[in-house]
C-alpha positions in Angstrom: 0.0 0.0 0.0 1.3 3.4 -0.8 1.5 6.1 1.8 -1.4 8.0 0.2 -3.7 5.0 0.1 -2.9 4.3 3.8 -3.6 7.9 4.6 -7.0 7.8 2.9 -7.8 4.5 4.5 -7.0 5.9 7.9 -9.0 9.0 7.3 -12.0 6.9 6.3 -11.6 4.8 9.4 -11.4 7.8 11.7 -14.4 9.4 10.0 -16.4 6.1 10.4 -15.4 6.0 14.1 -16.7 9.6 14.7 -19.9 8.7 12.9 -20.3 5.6 15.0 -19.8 7.7 18.2 -22.3 10.2 16.9 -24.9 7.5 16.4 -24.6 6.5 20.0 -24.6 10.0 21.4 -27.7 11.7 22.8 -29.7 8.5 23.5 -30.9 8.9 27.1 -31.8 6.0 29.3 -35.4 5.6 30.6 -34.1 6.6 34.0 -32.6 9.8 32.6 -35.9 10.6 30.8 -37.8 10.2 34.1 -35.2 12.3 36.0 -35.1 14.9 33.2 -38.9 15.1 33.3 -38.7 15.7 37.1 -36.2 18.5 36.4 -38.5 20.1 33.9 -41.4 19.8 36.3 -39.3 21.4 39.0 -38.4 24.2 36.6 -42.1 24.9 36.2 -42.5 24.9 40.0 -39.5 27.3 40.2 -41.2 29.6 37.6 -44.4 29.5 39.6 -42.4 30.4 42.7 -41.1 33.6 41.0 -37.7 32.5 39.6 -37.0 34.6 36.5 -36.4 32.9 33.2 -33.0 34.6 32.8 -31.8 33.5 36.2 -32.9 29.9 35.8 -31.6 29.4 32.2 -28.4 31.3 32.9 -27.7 29.0 35.8 -28.3 26.0 33.6 -25.8 27.2 31.1 -23.3 27.8 33.8 -23.9 24.3 35.1 -23.3 22.9 31.6 -19.9 24.5 31.5 -19.0 22.9 34.9 -20.4 19.5 33.8 -18.2 19.4 30.7 -15.2 19.1 33.0 -16.4 15.6 34.0 -15.9 12.4 32.0 -19.0 11.5 29.9 -19.8 8.4 32.0 -20.0 10.6 35.2 -22.5 13.1 33.7 -26.2 13.2 34.2 -28.3 13.6 31.1 -26.1 16.2 29.3 -23.6 14.0 27.7 -23.0 16.2 24.7 -24.1 19.5 23.1 -27.2 17.9 21.6 -28.4 16.9 25.1 -27.6 20.4 26.5 -29.6 21.9 23.7 -32.6 19.5 24.3 -32.7 20.2 28.0 -32.2 23.9 27.7 -34.9 24.1 25.0 -37.3 22.2 27.2 -36.6 24.5 30.2 -37.0 27.6 28.0 -40.4 26.2 26.9 -41.4 26.2 30.6 -40.9 30.0 30.8 -42.0 31.0 27.3 -45.2 28.9 27.3 -46.3 28.5 30.9 -48.4 25.4 31.7 -48.9 23.3 34.7 -45.7 21.6 35.9 -47.2 18.1 35.1 -48.0 19.2 31.5 -44.3 20.3 31.0 -43.1 17.1 32.7 -45.3 14.9 30.4 -44.2 16.8 27.3 -40.6 16.4 28.2 -41.0 12.7 28.9 -42.6 12.0 25.6 -39.9 13.9 23.7 -37.2 12.2 25.6 -38.5 8.8 25.0 -38.6 9.6 21.2 -34.9 10.4 21.5 -34.3 6.9 22.8 -35.3 5.4 19.5 -32.5 4.3 17.1 -31.7 6.6 14.3 
């Protein structure tokens, strides 16, 4: 094999590895979906108790920065940027379209379970 062919083969292999990792990313467990739905329900309770949207969402974003310092296997729910986006979007929904905490919890749980399905 020439050097160029080996380089191309290695590049293809590395790309395939990254795509394989991506296919496993952002698939929460059922336990994480239940815990995440509790978090979203509690976000709605916090909203009802007077916590401002900016304060709550800003704290979440700060927490995401701190969480990134931990190895993936030690993280809860936000294993990657896609998870962060999903959880933050769901929390934002709590403040932008207020409903009862149980309604937000149920909507999150449905959406989370959909994310569990193979892609």
